[in-house]
C-alpha positions as CSV (number, residue, x, y, z in Angstrom):
1,X,-10.3,-19.7,-8.6
2,X,-6.6,-18.7,-8.9
3,X,-5.1,-17.6,-5.5
4,X,-4.0,-14.3,-6.5
5,X,-6.2,-13.3,-9.7
6,X,-4.9,-11.0,-11.8
7,X,-8.4,-9.1,-11.9
8,X,-10.5,-8.0,-9.0
9,X,-13.5,-6.1,-8.4
10,X,-12.7,-3.1,-6.0
11,X,-16.6,-2.1,-5.4
12,X,-17.0,-1.9,-1.6
13,X,-13.1,-2.2,-0.9
14,X,-11.6,0.8,-3.1
15,X,-8.9,1.5,-4.2
16,X,-7.6,-1.8,-4.5
17,X,-10.3,-4.5,-4.1
18,X,-8.5,-6.2,-1.0
19,X,-6.9,-5.3,2.0
20,X,-3.4,-3.2,1.3
21,X,-1.4,-5.7,3.1
22,X,-2.5,-8.5,0.8
23,X,-1.6,-6.3,-2.1
24,X,1.9,-5.3,-0.7
25,X,2.6,-9.0,0.0
26,X,1.1,-11.2,-3.3
27,X,1.2,-8.2,-5.9
28,X,3.5,-5.0,-4.8
29,X,6.7,-5.2,-7.4
30,X,5.5,-9.2,-8.0
31,X,2.9,-9.2,-10.5
32,X,0.3,-7.0,-12.2
33,X,-2.9,-6.2,-11.5
34,X,-6.8,-4.7,-13.0
35,X,-8.3,-3.3,-10.5
36,X,-11.9,-3.0,-11.9
37,X,-13.7,0.3,-10.1
38,X,-10.6,1.1,-8.0
39,X,-12.3,4.5,-8.0
40,X,-16.3,3.7,-8.2
41,X,-18.3,6.3,-10.8
42,X,-14.6,8.4,-10.9
43,X,-15.3,12.0,-12.7
44,X,-12.0,13.4,-14.1
45,X,-11.1,16.5,-12.0
46,X,-9.0,17.7,-15.6
47,X,-10.6,18.4,-18.8
48,X,-8.4,17.8,-21.8
49,X,-8.5,21.7,-22.6
50,X,-6.8,22.1,-19.0
51,X,-4.0,19.5,-19.8
52,X,-3.1,21.1,-23.2
53,X,-3.4,24.4,-21.6
54,X,-0.8,23.1,-19.1
55,X,1.6,21.9,-21.8
56,X,1.9,25.4,-23.5
57,X,3.5,26.7,-19.7
58,X,7.3,27.4,-19.0
59,X,8.6,24.8,-16.6
60,X,5.8,22.6,-17.4
61,X,7.5,19.0,-18.5
62,X,5.2,17.8,-21.5
63,X,5.5,15.9,-24.7
64,X,3.4,14.7,-27.9
65,X,4.1,11.1,-29.2
66,X,2.6,10.9,-32.8
67,X,2.2,7.5,-34.6
68,X,2.3,7.1,-38.1
69,X,0.1,3.4,-38.9
70,X,1.6,3.0,-42.2
71,X,5.2,3.3,-41.6
72,X,4.6,2.3,-37.6
73,X,6.7,5.5,-37.0
74,X,6.8,6.9,-33.7
75,X,7.5,10.9,-33.8
76,X,8.3,12.6,-30.1
77,X,8.1,16.5,-29.6
78,X,8.8,18.5,-26.7
79,X,6.7,21.2,-25.0
80,X,6.2,23.9,-23.8
81,X,3.8,24.1,-26.9
82,X,1.8,26.6,-28.5
83,X,-1.9,27.0,-28.0
84,X,-2.5,27.3,-31.7
85,X,-1.2,23.8,-32.3
86,X,-3.7,21.7,-31.0
87,X,-6.5,22.6,-33.2
88,X,-4.3,21.6,-36.0
89,X,-3.8,18.2,-34.6
90,X,-5.3,14.9,-36.3
91,X,-8.7,13.6,-35.1
92,X,-6.2,10.3,-34.4
93,X,-2.8,8.6,-33.6
94,X,-1.3,11.2,-31.2
95,X,-1.0,11.3,-27.3
96,X,-0.1,14.3,-25.2
97,X,1.7,13.7,-21.8
98,X,2.5,16.0,-19.1
99,X,4.6,14.9,-16.0
100,X,3.9,16.2,-12.6
101,X,0.4,17.6,-12.7
102,X,0.0,17.2,-9.5
103,X,2.3,19.9,-8.5
104,X,0.3,22.2,-11.0
105,X,-3.4,21.1,-10.0
106,X,-4.6,20.8,-6.4
107,X,-7.7,18.7,-7.6
108,X,-5.4,16.1,-9.4
109,X,-3.1,16.1,-6.1
110,X,-6.0,15.3,-4.0
111,X,-5.6,11.7,-5.5
112,X,-2.6,10.9,-3.9
113,X,-4.1,10.3,0.0
114,X,-6.0,7.3,-1.8
115,X,-2.6,5.9,-2.1
116,X,-1.3,6.2,1.3
117,X,-0.6,2.7,1.9
118,X,2.7,3.3,-0.1
119,X,5.6,5.6,1.6
120,X,4.7,9.3,0.4
121,X,8.5,9.8,-0.5
122,X,8.4,6.7,-2.6
123,X,5.8,8.3,-5.3
124,X,7.1,10.4,-7.6
125,X,4.3,12.3,-9.6
126,X,0.8,11.7,-11.8
127,X,1.2,12.3,-15.1
128,X,-1.5,12.5,-17.0
129,X,-1.8,11.6,-21.1
130,X,-4.5,12.9,-23.3
131,X,-4.9,10.8,-26.1
132,X,-6.9,10.9,-29.5
133,X,-8.7,8.0,-30.9
134,X,-6.0,5.2,-31.8
135,X,-3.3,7.4,-29.5
136,X,-0.3,5.1,-28.4
137,X,3.1,5.7,-27.1
138,X,4.0,2.2,-28.1
139,X,4.8,-1.3,-26.4
140,X,7.4,-0.4,-23.6
141,X,8.8,-1.4,-19.9
142,X,9.3,0.9,-17.2
143,X,11.6,0.2,-14.3
144,X,9.4,1.5,-11.6
145,X,5.8,0.7,-10.2
146,X,2.9,2.5,-12.0
147,X,-1.0,2.8,-11.2
148,X,-2.5,3.6,-14.3
149,X,-6.0,5.2,-13.4
150,X,-8.7,5.7,-16.7
151,X,-9.7,9.1,-15.8
152,X,-11.8,9.4,-18.8
153,X,-12.7,7.7,-21.9
154,X,-11.6,3.6,-22.6
155,X,-8.3,2.5,-23.6
156,X,-7.7,-0.7,-24.6
157,X,-4.4,-2.0,-22.0
158,X,-1.9,-4.8,-23.4
159,X,0.3,-6.5,-21.2
160,X,3.3,-9.4,-20.9
161,X,3.2,-11.0,-18.0
162,X,5.1,-13.8,-18.4
163,X,8.5,-14.4,-17.1
164,X,11.2,-13.3,-18.9
165,X,9.6,-11.1,-21.5
166,X,11.7,-9.8,-24.7
167,X,13.6,-6.6,-23.7
168,X,15.1,-5.7,-26.9
169,X,14.4,-1.9,-28.0
170,X,13.5,-0.5,-31.5
171,X,16.4,1.2,-33.1
172,X,14.4,3.1,-35.3
173,X,12.7,5.1,-33.3
174,X,14.1,8.0,-30.8
175,X,11.9,6.7,-27.7
176,X,12.7,3.5,-25.9
177,X,10.5,1.4,-27.3
178,X,10.2,-2.8,-27.7
179,X,11.1,-4.7,-30.6
180,X,9.0,-7.6,-29.9
181,X,5.7,-7.5,-27.7
182,X,3.6,-10.6,-27.3
183,X,0.8,-9.6,-24.8
184,X,-0.6,-12.3,-22.2
185,X,-3.6,-10.5,-21.1
186,X,-6.1,-7.6,-22.8
187,X,-8.5,-5.3,-21.3
188,X,-10.6,-2.4,-21.9
189,X,-10.7,0.1,-19.2
190,X,-13.4,2.2,-18.2
191,X,-13.3,5.4,-16.0
192,X,-12.5,4.7,-12.3
193,X,-10.6,1.2,-13.3
194,X,-6.5,0.9,-12.7
195,X,-4.1,-1.2,-13.6
196,X,-0.9,-2.0,-11.5
197,X,2.3,-3.0,-13.0
198,X,5.5,-3.7,-11.2
199,X,8.9,-2.7,-12.9
200,X,9.6,-4.9,-15.8
201,X,6.0,-5.7,-17.3
202,X,6.1,-5.1,-20.9
203,X,2.8,-3.0,-21.7
204,X,1.1,-1.1,-24.6
205,X,-1.9,1.1,-24.6
206,X,-4.6,2.3,-27.3
207,X,-7.1,4.9,-27.3
208,X,-10.3,3.1,-27.8
209,X,-11.6,6.9,-28.1
210,X,-10.7,10.4,-26.8
211,X,-9.4,9.4,-23.3
212,X,-7.6,10.8,-20.3
213,X,-5.3,8.8,-18.5
214,X,-3.9,9.3,-14.8
215,X,-0.4,7.6,-14.2
216,X,0.8,7.4,-10.3
217,X,4.5,6.6,-11.1
218,X,7.0,5.8,-8.0
219,X,10.6,7.1,-7.4
220,X,12.7,4.3,-8.2
221,X,16.5,5.7,-8.5
222,X,18.6,3.2,-10.2
223,X,21.5,1.6,-8.1
224,X,24.1,3.6,-10.5
225,X,22.2,6.8,-9.6
226,X,22.4,6.2,-5.8
227,X,26.0,5.3,-6.1
228,X,27.1,8.4,-8.3
229,X,25.3,10.8,-5.7
230,X,26.3,9.1,-2.5
231,X,29.8,9.3,-3.8
232,X,29.3,13.0,-4.7
233,X,27.5,13.6,-1.1
234,X,31.0,12.2,0.8
235,X,33.4,13.7,-1.4
236,X,31.9,16.8,-0.9
237,X,32.7,16.7,3.0
238,X,36.2,15.7,2.2
239,X,38.8,18.2,2.6
240,X,41.3,18.5,-0.4
241,X,44.3,17.3,1.1
242,X,42.5,13.5,2.0
243,X,44.7,11.8,-0.8
244,X,45.8,8.5,-1.6
245,X,48.6,7.9,0.5
246,X,51.6,5.3,0.9
247,X,54.0,5.7,3.5
248,X,54.1,2.1,3.6
249,X,55.6,2.1,0.0
250,X,59.1,-0.5,-0.6
251,X,60.8,-0.7,-3.8
252,X,58.3,-2.4,-6.1
253,X,60.1,-5.3,-7.9
254,X,58.0,-3.8,-11.1
255,X,57.1,-0.4,-11.1
256,X,54.7,-0.6,-14.2
257,X,52.5,-3.1,-11.8
258,X,49.6,-2.1,-9.5
259,X,50.2,-4.7,-7.0
260,X,47.8,-5.9,-4.5
261,X,49.4,-3.6,-1.7
262,X,47.9,-0.5,-4.3
263,X,44.6,-2.0,-4.4
264,X,45.1,-2.1,-0.6
265,X,45.6,1.3,0.2
266,X,42.6,2.3,-2.4
267,X,40.1,0.0,-0.7
268,X,41.6,1.7,2.6
269,X,40.9,5.1,1.3
270,X,37.2,3.9,0.3
271,X,36.6,2.6,3.8
272,X,34.1,5.4,3.9
273,X,32.0,3.8,0.9
274,X,31.6,0.6,3.0
275,X,31.3,1.7,6.7
276,X,29.1,4.7,6.5
277,X,27.6,5.2,9.6
278,X,23.7,4.8,9.6
279,X,23.3,8.6,10.7
280,X,25.1,9.7,7.3
281,X,23.6,7.2,5.3
282,X,20.0,8.4,6.4
283,X,20.9,12.2,5.8
284,X,22.1,11.7,2.5
285,X,19.1,9.7,1.6
286,X,16.6,11.7,3.0
287,X,18.4,14.8,1.1
288,X,18.6,12.5,-2.0
289,X,15.0,11.4,-1.9
290,X,13.0,15.1,-1.0
291,X,15.0,16.7,-3.7
292,X,12.5,17.4,-6.6
293,X,14.0,15.5,-9.7
294,X,12.5,17.9,-12.4
295,X,13.1,21.5,-11.3
296,X,15.1,23.9,-9.8
297,X,15.2,25.2,-6.1
298,X,11.7,26.7,-4.8
299,X,11.8,30.5,-5.6
300,X,12.0,32.4,-2.4
301,X,9.1,35.1,-2.0
302,X,10.2,38.9,-2.7
303,X,9.3,39.7,1.1
304,X,10.2,36.5,3.1
305,X,7.4,35.6,5.7
306,X,8.6,36.9,9.2
307,X,7.5,34.6,11.9
308,X,5.5,37.5,13.8
309,X,3.3,37.6,10.6
310,X,3.0,33.7,10.4
311,X,1.3,33.8,13.7
312,X,-1.0,36.7,13.2
313,X,-2.2,35.6,10.1
314,X,-2.6,32.1,11.6
315,X,-4.5,33.2,14.8
316,X,-6.9,35.0,12.1
317,X,-8.0,31.9,10.4
318,X,-4.9,32.1,7.8
319,X,-3.4,28.8,6.9
320,X,0.4,28.1,5.9
321,X,0.1,26.0,2.7
322,X,3.2,24.0,1.4
323,X,4.6,24.3,-2.1
324,X,3.1,21.7,-4.4
325,X,7.3,21.0,-5.3
326,X,8.1,20.8,-2.1
327,X,9.2,17.3,-1.2
328,X,9.4,16.3,2.5
329,X,10.3,13.3,4.4
330,X,11.2,12.5,8.2
331,X,13.3,9.9,10.2
332,X,13.8,8.8,13.4
333,X,17.2,9.9,14.7
334,X,18.1,8.6,18.3
335,X,15.3,10.2,20.8
336,X,14.3,12.8,18.2
337,X,13.4,13.1,14.5
338,X,15.0,14.6,11.5
339,X,12.6,16.4,8.6
340,X,14.1,16.4,5.4
341,X,12.7,19.1,3.0
342,X,14.2,19.9,-0.6
343,X,17.7,18.1,0.1
344,X,17.9,20.0,3.5
345,X,18.2,18.4,7.3
346,X,16.1,19.6,10.2
347,X,16.7,18.3,13.8
348,X,13.5,18.6,16.0
349,X,11.3,16.0,17.8
350,X,9.5,13.3,16.7
351,X,6.0,14.7,16.7
352,X,7.2,17.7,14.6
353,X,9.3,15.5,12.3
354,X,6.1,13.9,11.7
355,X,3.8,16.9,11.7
356,X,5.7,18.7,9.1
357,X,6.3,16.0,6.9
358,X,2.5,15.0,6.7
359,X,0.8,18.2,6.9
360,X,0.2,20.3,3.4
361,X,-1.5,23.0,5.3
362,X,-0.8,24.3,8.7
363,X,-3.5,26.0,11.0
364,X,-2.5,28.2,14.4
365,X,-3.4,25.0,16.5
366,X,-1.0,22.8,14.6
367,X,1.5,25.9,14.6
368,X,1.2,25.7,18.5
369,X,2.2,21.9,18.6
370,X,5.0,22.4,17.1
371,X,8.2,22.0,19.3
372,X,10.5,25.2,19.3
373,X,12.9,23.4,16.8
374,X,10.4,22.7,14.4
375,X,8.6,26.1,14.6
376,X,12.1,27.2,13.7
377,X,12.6,24.8,10.6
378,X,9.3,25.9,9.6
379,X,10.0,29.7,9.8
380,X,13.6,28.8,7.6
381,X,11.1,26.8,5.3
382,X,9.0,29.4,4.8
383,X,11.4,32.1,4.3
384,X,12.7,29.7,1.3
385,X,9.3,29.9,-0.4
386,X,8.3,26.2,1.0
387,X,5.1,27.8,2.5
388,X,2.5,30.8,1.8
389,X,-0.1,31.8,3.6
390,X,-3.5,31.5,2.5
391,X,-6.3,33.3,3.6
392,X,-8.8,32.1,6.2
393,X,-11.6,29.7,4.5
394,X,-15.2,31.5,4.3
395,X,-17.9,30.0,6.2
396,X,-20.7,28.7,3.6
């Protein structure tokens, strides 16, 4: 038996079939893994009709990809869609994909704690796809980790797990599909089965019957994206009068040459990029990773929540519920902590920063445990729409 098999049965130890530390050591960003019964007896919290309805809403990122098998042609359309379009679609060879379903559906979002063995700020979204029989988006490769959970029906997955697989793209379609794809493994996934793929593994999924697949994708910004955002972040803090300067200039041998001295002055001017203090790097990265990549600012309520109202409502049994689009994380800063929320930073004690980053809901007891700076940050975020008050739960 292989030391690190490519297929395991997770019954008795979901969702990975092994301790999380073993998975992270042997598979994470290293090799694919098919996990049978990752979610035993799984029943999809979402019906195809619900997904179609969501794809018709403004602000929802939705696509339909159709495949013409005779010509091997893929056509892409983007939403929002009209509800009247769906009854007219064929009974085969098309796929509806909707991003960020966890932001719109609480039952889908409830799957995320099962992936608590990963940093929460690394999880990007849960994309849900419905595919009619034969539906596929073509052979492709993702540059981020993804867990493909079969939610309903059956999908045949083929992957190429060999080292250095071909990576050239077709030039006859408007989506990035691989020109050459030679699978090394093939499986049919049933509800509750899950396929983990690290970045760069070519894969191709085809619906055996009408099926739903949940894709839990990780946020993995490119180094180029990080460099651009960091440069823009630092540039915004520099005064206009900070410029390239050469007070040590001497008459040049050749006035058209960019000489070594000039390059050294450029290097000195950009020293901030090379010698960024830890605190500055932390604050930039915390803001970058908590900025929701697919939407604008969270809208503030017409009547901002006042601190007295929050306390009164929570004492009566209400709860502060975090907006599903709000991304929070925290970091240590000296003896204290910093909460990062939607790009902003709030200093407070570590216990308060940890609590506000982790909690989707806060009750009166949780509010009372926050320190003064934590409560002040919560009040600011509530006024901005990051939290809403939900009524007390009814007793059954």
